[in-house]
ZAVEX-353832 format. One record per residue (C-alpha): y, x negated, z; residue number from 1; residue in three letters. Coordinates in Angstrom, 2 decimals. Example, Ala and Ser with C-alpha at 12.3 -4.5 7.8 and 13.67 -1.06 7.14 Angstrom:
2
[[-4.50,-12.30,7.80],1,'ALA']
[[-1.06,-13.67,7.14],2,'SER']
END
This chain:
347
[[-35.61,66.56,37.96],1,'MET']
[[-36.09,65.38,34.38],2,'MET']
[[-32.40,64.60,34.07],3,'THR']
[[-32.49,62.42,37.19],4,'THR']
[[-35.46,60.47,35.85],5,'ASN']
[[-33.73,59.93,32.54],6,'LYS']
[[-30.68,58.56,34.34],7,'LYS']
[[-32.85,56.17,36.35],8,'LYS']
[[-34.61,54.98,33.21],9,'VAL']
[[-31.29,54.50,31.41],10,'LEU']
[[-29.87,52.61,34.37],11,'THR']
[[-32.93,50.38,34.59],12,'LEU']
[[-32.75,49.76,30.85],13,'THR']
[[-29.10,48.79,31.05],14,'ILE']
[[-29.73,46.54,34.04],15,'LEU']
[[-32.70,44.94,32.31],16,'SER']
[[-30.65,44.35,29.17],17,'ALA']
[[-27.83,42.87,31.25],18,'ALA']
[[-30.24,40.59,33.09],19,'LEU']
[[-31.81,39.49,29.83],20,'LEU']
[[-28.37,38.80,28.36],21,'ALA']
[[-27.37,36.79,31.43],22,'VAL']
[[-30.67,34.91,31.31],23,'ALA']
[[-30.30,34.25,27.60],24,'ALA']
[[-26.75,33.01,28.11],25,'TYR']
[[-27.92,30.86,31.00],26,'GLY']
[[-30.64,29.32,28.85],27,'VAL']
[[-28.12,28.77,26.02],28,'TYR']
[[-25.59,27.22,28.40],29,'TRP']
[[-28.20,24.94,29.95],30,'TRP']
[[-29.60,23.78,26.63],31,'GLN']
[[-26.49,23.81,24.45],32,'THR']
[[-23.33,25.32,25.90],33,'GLY']
[[-22.73,22.70,28.60],34,'ARG']
[[-22.73,19.98,25.97],35,'PHE']
[[-20.06,21.66,23.81],36,'ILE']
[[-16.41,20.58,24.03],37,'GLN']
[[-13.83,22.49,22.05],38,'SER']
[[-10.07,22.43,21.51],39,'THR']
[[-7.57,24.24,19.34],40,'ASP']
[[-4.97,21.46,19.75],41,'ASP']
[[-6.09,19.78,16.56],42,'ALA']
[[-4.55,19.13,13.16],43,'TYR']
[[-5.66,17.80,9.81],44,'VAL']
[[-4.36,14.31,9.07],45,'GLY']
[[-4.20,11.97,6.10],46,'GLY']
[[-2.91,8.50,5.32],47,'ASP']
[[0.24,9.73,3.59],48,'ILE']
[[1.98,6.86,1.83],49,'SER']
[[5.76,6.64,1.48],50,'ALA']
[[6.33,5.18,-1.98],51,'ILE']
[[9.40,2.94,-2.01],52,'SER']
[[11.14,0.65,-4.44],53,'SER']
[[10.78,-3.08,-3.84],54,'LYS']
[[13.71,-3.98,-6.08],55,'VAL']
[[17.06,-2.31,-6.66],56,'SER']
[[18.20,-0.72,-9.89],57,'GLY']
[[18.93,2.49,-11.73],58,'TYR']
[[16.08,4.94,-12.25],59,'ILE']
[[15.32,5.07,-15.96],60,'GLN']
[[12.32,7.40,-16.01],61,'GLN']
[[10.59,9.86,-13.68],62,'ILE']
[[7.01,10.17,-14.88],63,'ALA']
[[5.85,12.73,-12.31],64,'ILE']
[[6.72,16.17,-11.01],65,'GLN']
[[6.56,17.76,-7.58],66,'ASP']
[[3.01,18.54,-6.33],67,'ASN']
[[1.50,16.71,-9.31],68,'MET']
[[-1.96,15.14,-9.11],69,'LEU']
[[-1.94,11.47,-10.10],70,'VAL']
[[-4.61,8.81,-10.45],71,'LYS']
[[-4.55,5.27,-9.12],72,'LYS']
[[-2.37,3.12,-11.39],73,'GLY']
[[-0.46,6.02,-12.98],74,'ASP']
[[3.24,5.40,-13.56],75,'LEU']
[[5.44,7.21,-11.06],76,'LEU']
[[8.95,5.83,-11.54],77,'VAL']
[[10.42,3.24,-13.92],78,'ARG']
[[13.65,1.37,-13.15],79,'LEU']
[[16.05,-0.16,-15.66],80,'ASP']
[[14.54,-3.63,-16.23],81,'ASP']
[[17.16,-5.32,-18.44],82,'ARG']
[[18.54,-7.47,-15.63],83,'ASP']
[[15.03,-8.54,-14.66],84,'TYR']
[[14.15,-9.32,-18.28],85,'GLN']
[[17.17,-11.63,-18.43],86,'ALA']
[[16.20,-13.26,-15.12],87,'ALA']
[[12.68,-13.84,-16.49],88,'LEU']
[[14.07,-15.48,-19.64],89,'ALA']
[[16.31,-17.72,-17.55],90,'LYS']
[[13.39,-18.73,-15.33],91,'ALA']
[[11.27,-19.53,-18.40],92,'MET']
[[14.11,-21.73,-19.71],93,'GLY']
[[14.29,-23.60,-16.41],94,'GLU']
[[10.55,-24.29,-16.54],95,'VAL']
[[10.82,-25.54,-20.12],96,'ALA']
[[13.75,-27.80,-19.16],97,'ALA']
[[11.83,-29.37,-16.28],98,'GLN']
[[8.77,-29.86,-18.48],99,'GLN']
[[10.97,-31.61,-21.04],100,'ALA']
[[12.43,-33.79,-18.27],101,'ALA']
[[8.93,-34.83,-17.23],102,'LEU']
[[8.04,-35.63,-20.83],103,'ALA']
[[11.20,-37.73,-21.15],104,'ASP']
[[10.33,-39.62,-17.97],105,'ILE']
[[6.80,-40.24,-19.24],106,'ALA']
[[8.17,-41.63,-22.54],107,'ALA']
[[10.69,-43.76,-20.65],108,'THR']
[[7.87,-45.11,-18.52],109,'ARG']
[[5.90,-46.17,-21.58],110,'GLN']
[[9.02,-47.88,-22.93],111,'LEU']
[[9.55,-49.59,-19.59],112,'GLN']
[[5.98,-50.86,-19.58],113,'LEU']
[[6.64,-52.43,-22.97],114,'ALA']
[[9.85,-53.92,-21.59],115,'THR']
[[7.90,-55.38,-18.67],116,'ILE']
[[5.44,-56.98,-21.08],117,'GLU']
[[8.36,-58.51,-22.96],118,'GLY']
[[9.93,-59.72,-19.74],119,'SER']
[[6.63,-61.27,-18.68],120,'THR']
[[6.35,-63.07,-22.03],121,'ALA']
[[9.96,-64.27,-21.79],122,'SER']
[[9.32,-65.54,-18.27],123,'LEU']
[[6.25,-67.44,-19.46],124,'ALA']
[[8.25,-69.00,-22.31],125,'ALA']
[[11.08,-69.94,-19.94],126,'ALA']
[[8.60,-71.57,-17.56],127,'ARG']
[[7.07,-73.54,-20.40],128,'ALA']
[[10.50,-74.68,-21.55],129,'THR']
[[11.41,-75.56,-17.98],130,'SER']
[[8.25,-77.64,-17.54],131,'GLU']
[[8.90,-79.49,-20.83],132,'LYS']
[[12.49,-80.14,-19.80],133,'SER']
[[11.34,-81.37,-16.38],134,'ALA']
[[8.89,-83.81,-18.02],135,'ASN']
[[11.52,-85.02,-20.45],136,'ASP']
[[13.98,-85.47,-17.62],137,'ASN']
[[11.49,-87.56,-15.60],138,'ARG']
[[10.49,-89.60,-18.64],139,'ARG']
[[14.06,-90.37,-19.72],140,'TYR']
[[14.99,-91.17,-16.12],141,'SER']
[[12.28,-93.87,-16.05],142,'ALA']
[[13.24,-95.21,-19.48],143,'LEU']
[[16.94,-95.44,-18.71],144,'VAL']
[[16.17,-97.83,-15.82],145,'MET']
[[14.47,-100.21,-18.27],146,'SER']
[[17.33,-99.79,-20.77],147,'SER']
[[14.88,-98.28,-23.29],148,'ALA']
[[17.19,-95.32,-23.88],149,'VAL']
[[20.86,-94.81,-23.39],150,'SER']
[[22.41,-93.08,-20.41],151,'ALA']
[[23.70,-90.36,-22.72],152,'GLN']
[[20.18,-89.39,-23.75],153,'ILE']
[[19.14,-89.24,-20.11],154,'ARG']
[[22.14,-87.06,-19.26],155,'GLU']
[[21.32,-84.74,-22.16],156,'ASN']
[[17.73,-84.45,-20.89],157,'ALA']
[[18.98,-83.63,-17.38],158,'ALA']
[[21.32,-80.97,-18.75],159,'ALA']
[[18.51,-79.46,-20.83],160,'ASP']
[[16.34,-79.35,-17.69],161,'TYR']
[[19.03,-77.55,-15.67],162,'ARG']
[[19.59,-75.09,-18.51],163,'ARG']
[[15.86,-74.45,-18.76],164,'ALA']
[[15.63,-73.82,-15.01],165,'ARG']
[[18.54,-71.38,-15.20],166,'ALA']
[[16.90,-69.53,-18.07],167,'GLU']
[[13.63,-69.41,-16.12],168,'GLU']
[[15.41,-67.93,-13.09],169,'ASN']
[[17.12,-65.38,-15.32],170,'LYS']
[[13.80,-64.43,-16.94],171,'ALA']
[[12.23,-64.07,-13.49],172,'HIS']
[[15.08,-61.81,-12.36],173,'ALA']
[[14.82,-59.72,-15.53],174,'ASP']
[[11.08,-59.30,-14.95],175,'SER']
[[11.67,-58.20,-11.34],176,'ALA']
[[14.33,-55.69,-12.47],177,'VAL']
[[11.97,-54.28,-15.10],178,'ALA']
[[9.19,-53.84,-12.57],179,'GLU']
[[11.49,-52.21,-10.03],180,'ARG']
[[12.67,-49.82,-12.72],181,'GLN']
[[9.14,-48.39,-12.65],182,'LEU']
[[9.68,-47.40,-9.00],183,'LEU']
[[12.89,-45.64,-10.03],184,'VAL']
[[10.99,-43.80,-12.77],185,'LEU']
[[8.25,-42.82,-10.28],186,'ASP']
[[10.88,-41.36,-7.93],187,'ALA']
[[12.48,-39.48,-10.83],188,'ARG']
[[9.06,-38.19,-11.86],189,'GLN']
[[8.34,-36.88,-8.35],190,'GLN']
[[11.75,-35.24,-8.27],191,'GLN']
[[11.16,-33.65,-11.67],192,'ALA']
[[7.70,-32.44,-10.59],193,'GLN']
[[9.20,-30.84,-7.48],194,'ALA']
[[11.88,-29.22,-9.62],195,'ALA']
[[9.18,-27.99,-12.01],196,'LEU']
[[7.21,-26.44,-9.14],197,'MET']
[[10.37,-24.70,-7.93],198,'GLN']
[[11.12,-23.48,-11.45],199,'ALA']
[[7.56,-22.18,-11.81],200,'GLN']
[[7.89,-20.37,-8.47],201,'ALA']
[[11.15,-18.82,-9.67],202,'ASN']
[[9.39,-17.81,-12.88],203,'LEU']
[[6.57,-16.14,-10.95],204,'GLU']
[[9.11,-14.35,-8.75],205,'MET']
[[10.98,-13.17,-11.85],206,'ALA']
[[7.73,-11.83,-13.30],207,'ARG']
[[6.94,-10.05,-10.05],208,'LEU']
[[10.41,-8.51,-9.87],209,'ASN']
[[10.01,-7.32,-13.45],210,'LEU']
[[6.64,-5.76,-12.60],211,'SER']
[[8.21,-4.05,-9.57],212,'TYR']
[[10.43,-2.02,-11.89],213,'THR']
[[7.35,0.04,-12.70],214,'GLU']
[[6.25,1.88,-9.56],215,'ILE']
[[2.66,3.04,-9.85],216,'ARG']
[[0.33,5.11,-7.68],217,'ALA']
[[-1.64,2.95,-5.22],218,'PRO']
[[-4.44,5.54,-4.98],219,'PHE']
[[-5.45,9.00,-6.19],220,'ASP']
[[-3.30,11.68,-4.63],221,'GLY']
[[-0.73,14.43,-4.93],222,'VAL']
[[3.00,13.82,-5.18],223,'VAL']
[[5.20,15.38,-2.51],224,'GLY']
[[8.63,15.06,-0.91],225,'ASN']
[[10.17,13.62,-4.09],226,'ARG']
[[13.60,12.08,-3.61],227,'ARG']
[[13.96,10.23,-6.91],228,'ALA']
[[16.23,11.49,-9.68],229,'TRP']
[[16.84,10.05,-13.12],230,'SER']
[[19.97,7.92,-13.37],231,'GLY']
[[20.43,7.42,-9.64],232,'SER']
[[20.70,3.95,-8.12],233,'PHE']
[[18.09,2.92,-5.56],234,'VAL']
[[18.15,-0.08,-3.27],235,'SER']
[[15.23,-2.17,-2.18],236,'SER']
[[13.15,-0.22,0.34],237,'GLY']
[[14.50,3.20,-0.64],238,'THR']
[[11.82,5.89,-0.26],239,'GLN']
[[11.34,7.67,-3.55],240,'LEU']
[[8.47,10.06,-2.80],241,'LEU']
[[5.38,10.61,-0.67],242,'SER']
[[1.81,10.44,-1.93],243,'LEU']
[[-0.84,12.47,-0.14],244,'VAL']
[[-4.35,11.02,-0.65],245,'PRO']
[[-6.80,13.11,-2.64],246,'ALA']
[[-9.61,12.22,-0.25],247,'GLN']
[[-10.20,10.61,3.13],248,'GLY']
[[-8.78,13.44,5.27],249,'LEU']
[[-9.49,13.43,8.98],250,'TRP']
[[-8.70,15.54,12.04],251,'VAL']
[[-6.69,14.50,15.09],252,'GLU']
[[-8.08,16.56,18.00],253,'ALA']
[[-6.31,16.37,21.37],254,'ASN']
[[-8.94,16.98,24.06],255,'PHE']
[[-8.24,17.37,27.74],256,'LYS']
[[-9.02,14.38,29.90],257,'GLU']
[[-11.68,16.41,31.69],258,'SER']
[[-13.58,16.80,28.40],259,'GLN']
[[-13.98,13.12,27.56],260,'LEU']
[[-16.53,11.90,30.13],261,'ALA']
[[-19.45,12.00,27.66],262,'HIS']
[[-17.63,11.94,24.30],263,'MET']
[[-18.70,9.03,22.15],264,'ARG']
[[-18.24,7.96,18.49],265,'PRO']
[[-20.86,9.37,16.17],266,'GLY']
[[-21.29,12.74,17.90],267,'GLN']
[[-21.37,15.67,15.45],268,'PRO']
[[-18.38,17.97,15.24],269,'ALA']
[[-17.54,21.23,13.54],270,'THR']
[[-14.09,22.20,12.31],271,'VAL']
[[-12.74,25.68,11.65],272,'VAL']
[[-9.33,25.90,9.96],273,'ALA']
[[-6.83,28.66,10.50],274,'ASP']
[[-6.33,28.84,6.73],275,'VAL']
[[-9.99,29.77,6.22],276,'LEU']
[[-11.46,31.02,9.51],277,'PRO']
[[-14.72,32.13,7.92],278,'GLY']
[[-15.70,28.65,6.80],279,'ARG']
[[-17.00,25.79,8.94],280,'THR']
[[-16.45,22.15,8.04],281,'PHE']
[[-18.56,19.32,9.39],282,'HIS']
[[-17.69,15.86,10.65],283,'GLY']
[[-18.29,13.42,13.48],284,'HIS']
[[-16.34,11.65,16.19],285,'VAL']
[[-14.90,8.47,14.71],286,'LEU']
[[-12.97,7.06,17.68],287,'SER']
[[-11.25,7.92,20.93],288,'VAL']
[[-7.69,6.83,21.63],289,'SER']
[[-7.32,4.08,24.25],290,'PRO']
[[-4.55,6.02,26.03],291,'ALA']
[[-3.21,9.53,26.39],292,'THR']
[[-0.77,10.89,23.88],293,'GLY']
[[2.08,10.82,26.38],294,'SER']
[[1.74,7.03,26.74],295,'ARG']
[[2.53,6.60,23.04],296,'PHE']
[[5.53,8.92,23.06],297,'SER']
[[9.07,7.59,22.72],298,'ILE']
[[9.91,8.65,26.28],299,'LEU']
[[6.76,8.49,28.45],300,'PRO']
[[6.72,10.82,31.44],301,'ALA']
[[7.92,9.26,34.71],302,'GLU']
[[5.73,10.68,37.48],303,'ASN']
[[7.11,8.61,40.36],304,'ALA']
[[9.53,11.37,41.34],305,'THR']
[[9.78,13.84,44.19],306,'GLY']
[[9.30,16.93,42.00],307,'ASN']
[[5.96,15.80,40.56],308,'PHE']
[[3.77,18.46,38.96],309,'THR']
[[0.31,17.52,37.80],310,'LYS']
[[-0.32,18.25,34.14],311,'ILE']
[[-3.69,17.85,32.48],312,'VAL']
[[-3.30,15.02,29.98],313,'GLN']
[[-4.69,15.10,26.46],314,'ARG']
[[-6.25,12.21,24.57],315,'VAL']
[[-6.29,12.04,20.75],316,'PRO']
[[-9.79,11.89,19.24],317,'VAL']
[[-10.22,11.03,15.57],318,'ARG']
[[-12.73,13.26,13.76],319,'ILE']
[[-13.96,12.01,10.38],320,'ALA']
[[-14.58,14.86,7.95],321,'LEU']
[[-17.71,14.73,5.83],322,'GLU']
[[-18.46,15.69,2.25],323,'GLY']
[[-16.09,18.01,0.45],324,'GLU']
[[-14.10,18.59,3.63],325,'ALA']
[[-12.57,15.12,3.32],326,'ALA']
[[-11.07,15.96,-0.08],327,'LYS']
[[-7.62,17.43,-0.55],328,'LEU']
[[-8.50,21.00,-1.47],329,'ASP']
[[-8.64,23.76,1.12],330,'VAL']
[[-7.67,21.44,3.96],331,'LEU']
[[-4.30,19.72,3.79],332,'ARG']
[[-2.56,17.37,6.22],333,'PRO']
[[-0.83,19.28,8.98],334,'GLY']
[[-3.14,22.33,9.00],335,'PHE']
[[-4.16,23.69,12.41],336,'SER']
[[-7.88,23.64,13.15],337,'VAL']
[[-10.32,24.27,15.99],338,'ILE']
[[-12.66,21.37,16.72],339,'VAL']
[[-15.98,21.60,18.54],340,'THR']
[[-17.92,18.47,19.52],341,'VAL']
[[-21.60,18.50,20.50],342,'ASP']
[[-22.25,15.88,23.22],343,'GLU']
[[-25.95,16.70,23.60],344,'LYS']
[[-27.13,13.61,21.73],345,'SER']
[[-25.32,11.31,24.19],346,'THR']
[[-26.62,12.98,27.33],347,'ARG']
END
């Protein structure tokens, strides 16, 4: 009889515990669990930069090693710069030549202005001589009619007048030529200024090309995938190495389409990495992709076929890691993680 009672008590205890567990789970699901979305289709990402050469040349120096930590501005690779040094010197010579040409034109302009002043004075003198000759010619013409002077004197006066008019016309033409020469000098000056601007642009390009022979780190990071070797020739655009950022890591989580109804940017998220399953990293939803991952693939699925099979689509969600999790330490780009997003704040 005692044994039967003990069995009933044990059974009631087990049932009570089970009911309490179910009730506790129900309360948890209602308050928290139904707002949790989780996926294991998630990977750590980073803005890995492919470091390339902008100019061609032979590699003179490799200043880094594989998996080496570098700071922003550190020298990575140096190319042989002798050709670019010569190009820079040539460009500097072209600039100096054009500057000298402009100085020569400016000096010629000052000389031409003096020439114009002389031409103006000569024209004034020729006009004065012409006026005097004209007066003499009129006066002698009147006197010759009264036989006060001889016809020879009158003819000499007329000849002097014609010569004075010719000299006046010549002085006027010389003055016009001198003034028009200024227009020629202005055109030459504009041409020289344009040539100087082109030479200065070539000089700046030569300086840039020379600076490109030193390839430096654009940000703090770790060197990986090195393809550069001393003495080898590289062309413009050749990838030399990859640089993994030392911070700014994020997670690309691919959630099912049925999990996205209430997912919004700013919602808190937790990340557990396979490399360290006992540690939880924190972050938040940064953005949700505008289309499914299959839409961005090289060959999107074609569903307008007779053998269609429905497949649950996944949408990439960017998770921004917070604090130390965003630094390149335990987490590295490409690691597999499990992401859990709490949507309770939105609902």
